[in-house]
C-alpha positions, 0 to 999 in steps of 0.5 A, a space after each residue: 619289691 612293688 613299693 621300692 620300684 614305685 618309690 624309686 620312680 618317684 625318686 627319679 623323676 623328683 615326683 614328691 618334691 614341693 611346688 614352688 610358691 604361688 604367685 599371682 603376678 607374671 614372672 619372667 624367670 624360668 621355674 622348676 616344673 612344680 611337682 604334685 605331692 601324695 598324701 603320706 597317709 596313702 600308703 598302698 604303692 599303687 594307690 600312690 601312683 594312681 593318685 599322683 598320675 591323677 594329680 600330676 599337673 595340678 601345681 602346673 595348672 593352678 589357675 591363680 598361678 601365671 607365669 611367663 610363657 613364650 616360645 621357650 616357656 610354658 607358665 613359666 617352665 622351659 618348654 623342654 622340661 615340660 615334654 620330659 614331664 609328659 613323657 614321665 606321666 605317659 610311662 607312669 601311667 603304664 603302671 595304673 589300672 585303665 580306669 585310673 589312667 582314663 580319669 587322669 586323662 579327663 582331669 588333665 584335660 579339665 585342669 588346662 581348660 580350667 587354666 586357659 579360661 583364667 588366662 586366655 592369653 597363656 600358651 598352656 592349652 596349645 602346648 600340652 594338646 601338642 605333648 599329648 598327641 605326641 606322647 599318646 597318639 603318634 604312631 612312633 610313641 613307645 608310650 601311646 595309647 588309643 585307650 587314654 587318648 580317646 577321653 582326651 581327644 573327646 573333650 578336646 573335639 567339643 571345645 570352644 577354644 579349637 576352630 572349625 577345621 580342628 574341631 573336624 580333625 579331632 572328632 575323626 581322631 575320636 572316632 578312630 580311637 573307639 575302634 577295637 578298644 581292649 575289652 570289646 570284641 575285635 572286629 571280624 574280617 575275611 583274608 586270603 591265606 598263602 594256600 588261596 583259601 578264604 578265611 575269617 579272623 574269627 574261625 582262627 582257634 587258639 587260647 590267644 591270637 596275635 594279630 599283625 598288620 604288616 607288610 614283608 618289605 617292612 624293616 619292623 615287621 622283620 623285626 618282630 618276626 626275628 623277636 619271636 622266633 628267638 624266644 623259646 616260650 613263644 615258639 613253643 606256644 606257636 607249635 602247640 596252638 596255643 599261640 597263633 600269629 596271624 599276619 595280615 597284608 593290607 595293602 594293594 599290590 599283592 604281588 609283592 606279598 605274593 613274591 615274600 611268601 617264602 619269607 614268612 615264618 612256616 607255623 604263622 598264618 599269613 593272608 592278605 585282604 582281598 577286598 581292601 576293606 580293613 583300611 577302607 572301611 575302617 575296620 581297624 586304625 592301621 596308621 603305621 605298620 606294623 600294627 599289633 592286636 592281642 585277642 583272647 580266645 574269644 577274639 576279644 581285644 586284650 592289647 590295641 596296637 601295642 609295641 613289641 614290649 607291651 606284647 612280651 610284658 602281657 605274655 610275662 616274658 
């Protein structure tokens, strides 16, 4: 079944199509996006997807193949088509083990850098940087992943192709993306709960903890509450104590939080950050609300700043 799914995706996005013949001279006409081809000797579906994402951009960034570039074209391909391919690439990376995804992002940067070294006047480096940030770092992207963006932005921060201002920006992004990565212990913090008690994240005992940084007036936060309440399996897990939901208000106006306490689910643990250290001390890189983290019983991060869909999928729902 997995093989059919992978093959279906490959067909859907035309990933097995042959790329166009390489041409050394600049061409003005738009061309199709040159797709990577998975060797036929790789038969395992997971290995095929891993190979595909790690070589996804190779034909497009071949340094001996220069095509026309302007505001509408990136190395001969229409800019909107290149963006579509970035979306496909980001989606496929969700099927790959983390180490494979990290290698794919490292290779993408290396290929871009090599192409720009050969063709300094091309716009490929700048345009792909913007697309990578849009799909992997923008807090509104449904396929965002700071874990995958980190190896890319670390290399970008050390690049000689960026300005001093850009270097500071990318160094900051690399620093914050490195916080609370999957597989590392979540940063502990204190909070005040609805009964006025001071508690800590690590004092919460459960097989799984869903940590939410939210706001009672946030529509997306309200939708998450409704989604969780609508799933019987989650309601049972919360009732039994296997899953605990810890919702923390991190803004400064505590009166808003106190006024809305009755609106929180009674079986959740709700509180606020009394010292405002979660944001100011950068314990967590909360760039938009809500921000969701899934933790195991030892408070190791399983999912960082995940979407509700990623959370549900991790629990097999």
